[in-house]
N, C-alpha and C positions, 0 to 999 in steps of 0.2 A: 173119090178122086180128089175133090177140092179139099177135103179135110186132110188128106195125105200131104198135099202141097203145103198147106198151112203149117203142118208139123215140121216139114223140111225147112220151111222159111224160118220158123221159130228157132230151130236148132242152129241154122246158119247164122242168124242174127246173134244168137248167144255166143257162138264160136267166134264170130267177128269181134263181138264186144270184148270177149276175153283176150283175143289176139290183139285187138286194137288197144286195149288197156295196157298190155305189155309193151307194145310198140310205142305207145304214148309216153310211158315211163322212160324208155330209151331215148326217145326224141327230146324229152325235157333235159335229160342228162347231156345230150349232144348239143342242144341249142338252148342255152340258158335264157335267151331273150324270149323264148316262147313259154317260160315257166309260169306257174300260177302266181299272179300278183299277191294274193292273200298269203300263199305259202312263203313267198319272198319276204313280205313284210313281217310275217311271224318269225321267220328265221333271223331277220335283221334285228328284231326286237330282242331276241334271245342272246345277242352279243354283249360285250362289256359295257357299251354305252358311252362312258366318260373315259377319255384317254388323254395323256399329255401330248402336246404338240411336238416335243422333243424327248427322246429317250433319256439322255443325260445332258445336264447343263453345266457348263464350265463357269464357275463363279469368279475365276481369276485370282489375282494375288491381293491379299488384304494385309496392310501393315499391322504389326502387333499393337493392340490397344485400340485400333480403329474399327469402325463398323461399316459394312457394305450391305447394300440392298440388292437382292436377287429376285427377279420376277419369273414365276412359273405360269405357263399358259396351259389351260385344259380345254378340250373340245368335246361337245356332245355328238357322237356319231350314231346315236340311235334315232328311231323315229318318234320318240316320245320325250317330253320334258323331264329333266332330271334335277332332283334336289340334292345339294351337298350337305354333309354333316360334319362330324368332329375331325379336326386335323391334329395329327401328332407329328412332332419333329424329334429325330434321334441324331444329335450332332456328335462329332468326334470330340475327343478331349482337348483338342487344340483350339476349338471355337465354342461359342455359345450362340444359340439361334432362337429367335422368336418370330411369330407371325405378326407383321406390322400392318398388313392390309389383306382383307379377304373379300374380293369382289364376287366370288362365286356364291356367297351366302345371301346376297341381296334379294334374289328372286330365282325361281326355278329356271334352269338353263334350257332354252329351246333347242330342238333338233338342229344340228349343224352350227350352233352358236359357240363362241369361246368366252372364257372368263379368266381373270388374272388373280394370282395370289402372290404377295410380296413377303419375302423373308429377310429379316435383319440378322446378319451374321457378323459377330465380333471376334476378331483375332485375339486369342489368349496366349498361345505359345507358338514359337516358330515351327514350321513343318507343314505337311499335307493336311488338308481338312476335308471333311465329308459330312453331308447332312442328308439323311434319308427322311422323306416326307410320305406319310400315309394319310389318305383322306377317304372317309366313307361317303357313299352316295346312294341314291335310290335306284340305280341301274341294276342290271342283272348280276354283274360282277360284285357289286356292293362295296368294292374297295379299289382304289387306284393309288399307285406309288410313283414317286419321282425322286431322282438322285441329283444332288448338287454337290460339286466338289471344286477344290482349288488349293491354293497354298497360302500360308501365313508367313510374311516376310518380316525380318527385323529392320529397324531404321537406325540411323546413326545416333548414338547416345542412349539407345534403348537397351534394357537388360533382358535377361532370359526369365525374369520373374513372371509369375502368373498375373495376368491383367484381370480386372473385375468390372462388374457393371457399375459399381460405385468407384469413381475415380478419386484418388487422394492426391492433394496438392499441398506440400510436396510428398513424394513417395518415401522419403527418408529424412529424418531430423537429426542433425549432428550439432549438439550444443557446443562443441569445441572443447578447448581446455580452459577451465575456470580456475583463477588463482585466488580471488577474494571470496569470502563466504557471503553469498547473496543468492537471490532467487531469479531464475530466468524463465521467461514465458515465450512459447512459440505457438503459432496457429497452424491448424490443419483444416483445409477446405475439403469437404466431402460433396461430390457432384454426381448426380444421376445422369449418366451418358446414354441411357437407353430411351426408348420411346414409350415405356410403360412406367407406372408408379412403382416405386420401391420403398418398402418399409424397413426402417432400421430397428431390428429386433433387440440388439444388445451392442454396447460399445464399452470397452474397458481396456486397461493397461495390464499386461502380463509382465511382471518384473519382480525382483526381490524387494522386500520391504525396505531395506536400507538403501535402495537405489535412489529414492527421493523423488519419484515421478508422481504427479497428480493430474487428474483429468477433470475438465469442466465442459459439458456439452448438453444441448437440448435438442439434438437431432433425433427426430422420430419418424418422419415420413417425407419422402422426396418425390415430387412430381417429375415428369420428363423434363430434363434440363435444369432442374432446380438444384440449389446447393445450400449447405449449412456449414457452420464452423465449429470446431472443437479446439480448445486451448490446452496445451500441455505445459505444466509448471514443473520445473526441476529445482529442487532444493537439496544440494549434495549433503550427505551426512557422513560419508566415509571417504578417505583419501583413495584415489585411484580411479580406474575406469568403471563406468556403469553402463548398463544397456537394458532395453526393454522393447516391447512390441505393443503398438496400439492395434487392437483387434476390433473389427467392425463386422458384426453378423447382420445380414439383411435378407430380404425375400427375393432377391434377384437370382438368375440361373446359377451364378458362381457361388452365391450364398455367403461369401466372406471377402473382406479386404483387410489389408494390414499395412502398417507403417512402422519402419524400424526406428528405434530411439537409441541414441548413444551420446555419451559425454565423458569428460575426464576432469576430475577435481585434483588440482595440485596446489594446495594452500601455501602461501608464503610463510617464511619464518616469522614468528611473533616478535614484534619490536616494541620498544617503550612507547607508551601513549604520550602524544604531545599534550602540552597544557591546554592548547586551544584545538578543538576538533575541527574537521573540515565542514563546510557548509552543506546542509542537507535540504533539498527542495521541500517546501512546506513546513519547515521547522525554524524556530528562532535559534540564533547562535550567540552565546554570551562570551564576550572577550573582555580583557582588562587592559588598561593602559600600561600596566607593568606586569611582566611575567613573574617577577619576584619582588617582594617587599623587603628591602635591605636597609636597616637602620644604621648600618656602618659599625665602626669601632669606637671605643672610648666613650660609651654612653654612660652618663652619671645622673641623668634626670629624666623625667617623663618626656617622651618624644612622640610625635604624630606624623603619619604620612597618609595622604589622601590619594586614592586611585579612582579612576573612572571606569565603570562597568558599562559596556556598550553592547546593544543588540545589533549584530551585523548580519542577522538572518533575514528571511522574508516573511516571518510570522511573529506575532507578539510573544513575549516571554513574561511569565509570572514567577517572581522570586518566592520560593516556598520557605526557605530558611537561610539565615546567615549565622554561622557559628564559628567559634575558635576551637581548634582541636585540643590544645592544652588548657588547663584551668588554674595553674598555680605559678605561671611565669610572668604575669603582669600584662599580657596582651589582651586588648579589648577593642571594641569598635563602638563608635558613637551612634546614638539613635538619630534618625533622620537620614535622608538620602536613600541609600539602598537598604531597605528593611524588608521584613517578611510581608508579602502581599503586594509589593511594588510591581506594577505592570509596565513593561517597556515595549513600545511599538518598534517596528523596524527603524534602525539608525538612531533610536533614542538612547539616552545615557542617564546614569545617576551616579552620585559620588559616594564613596565608601571611605571613611576615615578610620584608620587603625592607629591605636595608641599603645605605646609600650612603656610601662613603669617597671623597671627591672626589680625583681624580687630577690635576685641572687647575682653574684658577680660571675661572669663567664659568658659563654656562647649561648645564643638563643636559637632554638630549633623548634619552630611551630608552623601552623598552617591556618589559613582562613578557608572555610568551606561555604560555598554558595550553592544551594540546591535550587533547581528551577525545572521548568517543563520543556526546555528547548533540547537541542541536540546534545546527546550524552547525559544530560540531566544534572551535571554537577561541574562546578568550576573550583579547583583547588589552587590556591596561591600560597607558595612557601613564604614564611616570615623568618628573616634571618637578622642577626645583629650580635654585638658583643659589648657587654657592660663592664665598667670598672668600679661601679658603686651601685648601691641599692636605693630605691625610693620607698619611703615608708608609706604603706597603704592606709595608715591611720590619718594621714593628712589629706586624703582625697575628699572632694566635695560630694555631699550626699543630697540628692534631690528629694525633699520631703513632699512637695506638692508642686504642680505645674499648671499654669494658666494658658500655656501655649507659647508661641513665639512672641517676643517683645520687641517694641520699637526702640532702637538705640537712640539715646538722647545725649546732647552735648550742651554745656553752658556757653553763654556768650563770650565770656572772657577766660574760660578754663578754670575759674575758681568756684567754690561752693557757697559763697556768701552773697550772691546777687539777690535782688528783690524778685518776688514772684509776680509775673504778669500774665502768664498762660501756662497751662499744663496739659500734656497729651496722655496723661495717665490718671487713674483713680487711686486715691491714697487710702491707707487703712486708718483705723482709729488712732493708732499711735503716730502715723504720719500727720493726721489732722492735728493732733496735739503738738507735734513739732511745728506745724505751720502756724499755730496760734502763738508760738514763741518766736516767730519770725526766723525760724531756722530752715524753712523750705527754700527751694531754688527754682529758678526759671530755666527751662531747657528748650532748645530748638531741635526739632527732629532732624536727624542726619540722613534719613531715608533707608537705613539698614535694618534688617530683621534678623534676630539671632535667637538661639535657644538659651534661656536664662542660665541653665546649668553650665553651659560652655563658657560663660563670662568669667566664672570664678576658677576655671581650670588653670592650674599653675600656681595658685595662691596657697600659701601654707602659713600656719601660725608659728611664729618664732618666739614670742613672749606672751604670757597669758596670765590675767588676773581677773577677779570678779567684776571690776569696773572698767578696765581698759585692756587692750591687747595690741600687739604689734604683728602685722601680717606682711609677708614678703611675696612679691609676685613679679609679673612682667614689667610693671611700672616702678619697681623698687620697693622699699619698706615704707610703711605708713602706720600711724596709730589710729585705732578705731575705739570709740567709747560706747559703753552700754547705753541703750535707749537713745541713740542719736542716729542721724542720717548721714550716710557717706556715699560718695560717688565712686563707683568702681566699674570700669569697662563701659563708661558712657551711660550707666543706669544708676539711678538713686536707690540705695538700699537702706532699709531700716535695720539697725544692728541691735541684736540682743545677745548679750554674753550669757551663756549657760554654763553648767557645771563641767561639761565635757567638750565644749567648743563654742563656736560663734554661729548664730543663726542670722542669715541675711534674708530679708523679706522685701519683695516688690510686687505690688498688686496682689495677686493670689499665688505667686511663686515664692516658695520657701526653700532655702538651701542651707544645709548645715555643713560648716567647715570644722572638722574635728581637730583637736589639739593632740599632738603626739606626746603621750605621757612620759616617754623616755627622755624628753628634754628637761624635765623638772621632777621634783619629788611630789608624790601624791599627798604626803602629809603636809607639805608646805602649801600646796594649793588649797587643801581642806582647811588648814589653819587660817589662811588668808580669807577664805570664804566665811569662816565663823566670826572673824573679827572685823569684817568690813564696815559694820554699823558702829563699832566702838572706836576705831582708831583709823583715820584716813591715812596717816603717815605710815602705818603698818602696811596698808594696801600698796602704797607707792614703793616701799622697800621690797615687797614681794615681787612686784612687777620688774623692778630693777634687777633683782637677783635672778629672775628667770631670763631676762635679756642677756645677762652675763653668761648664763649657761649656754 
């Protein structure tokens, strides 16, 4: 009996348990508060875990070229800490976007906690913009998304051009209209307007070879907010309009920036060059006191004109060469003053003496060329005049030797027969011989310094014999004797009559004055020379005959 009751109880308990289990399941469904805490925790842990606090975020309006910061919040709704992973952004073509701050990666996000991620959005083109954000995490869903949207607006003066992460200032270079042939240089500033480092991978100018654009730049890497400069040089080669594009390739999201280049070259009509060029900074400028050297009309003898060459620039000038264009018209210039190698500092001057001894009757057309290292490099001065007679080139003084500049001397009474008390010059052996015969003179210095060759300029031999001759010059005609001392131009000269002329010597300076053979017969001169030791009266007759001629 007892065992039968036990069996009944066991069956009842089993049936109740089965029925109770069913009813318990229904009760849990009807009353969630009575659900199993472990089952609840397990079901909660099986959810997405990390969710955005807002489904969609309105990023608002962004001016073109500007950058806006948009903050996205995420919350851990699971019961376990969650770690975040890689973030990917997918922006529309109207904007560029980068993650500027990620607070979620600092440490695992506790259950119920929030973290923030900041996105930098830059407006590139006008219109609607949208950025899709995908972030991986350690929760059950493994991935969470967020959408940020807005509009890109244009501002006053802005164009519809694509904006880049590398801002170019200016965005366009117009060299304008150029009339003179010269080189123009314009700068372009490249600035990183993002919060990340941008590397300049390549920078070049895309244009035709004849456009004349050149680039100089050392831009390689730009930190956030950093800038560098590139210079554009334009040297026009062809007349008309030219254009080009400065291309900057970089590692930013947009990958490229550009600057439009343009200009127009309209050269002026070529005009005659002025004799004096315009001043150029950093260069010397050689100018003359006369634009043209004009000897005038009715010239029948040797004439000289002195001009002053002045350096009116702001740098020194070195004279490289002074030359006469023609070679057979009698134009020459004197040594001294403006010669090869002369250096003129700013505002310094030197004299240039041009002499004309006409070789033919008529008009003179010649030029003086002065080569130098200043602006333009050459100064050309026209030489003009008109002669009515010729000057014999055989009567010119020839410098045989030169001791340098001489001190001009003058006698006390203007005569050459005073006694000697002091001398400022050294005499030769022949002068010493003359001094022993009491034919030397006393001279007082006049303070002037001259070139010895220039003292005898203008003198010519009008009568010639082996022992004496007549010379004509600025002071009139005078007789000079062989192996005697004569005063000419304030300088005592020792006179030696030679076969073809007269040699004048002072100190170490020797000058030969040639006799024009056309004034007398060569046979008569030779005959006189052969008979000078036999018959002195014959010498005098020959001299008188030459004077008559």
